[in-house]
C-alpha positions, -999 to +999 in steps of 0.1 A: -425-672+684-396-648+686-371-644+659-334-646+667-315-614+661-278-610+654-261-602+686-230-586+671-225-552+687-189-545+675-164-555+648-128-548+641-115-538+607-089-556+587-065-527+594-068-532+632-062-570+629-032-565+606-017-541+631-024-563+661-012-595+644+018-578+628+009-588+593-001-571+560-037-564+554-034-582+520-024-614+537-056-613+559-077-606+528-061-635+510-065-659+539-101-651+545-114-651+509-135-682+515-150-671+548-187-663+551-207-641+575-214-672+596-176-673+601-176-638+615-167-618+584-186-588+572-182-558+549-187-523+563-197-496+539-193-458+545-198-427+525-160-423+524-154-459+514-181-472+490-160-502+482-163-514+518-139-524+545-134-560+556-143-564+593-145-592+618-166-602+647-151-620+677-157-653+659-140-639+628-109-629+648-106-664+660-108-677+624-081-652+614-059-664+643-063-700+631-057-692+595-026-671+603-012-699+625-017-724+597-001-700+572+029-695+594+033-732+600+032-739+562+055-710+552+081-718+579+081-754+567+092-742+532+124-727+545 
């Protein structure tokens, strides 16, 4: 019996997503607080950043897209 291994071979940091989506990193942090690794969210640790950097797999980026769309729909409705 073989064990399944994680097939993630690349991730994008929250800074890259914020730039690409044209939003603040803090908004992405706030919107993704409840997401788990199964949703495509991971933390990356480095010697220069021991607190970690939020990062997203392809699945995580799709989750961010959905959450941002919902956020924009709700906030536009408040105007």
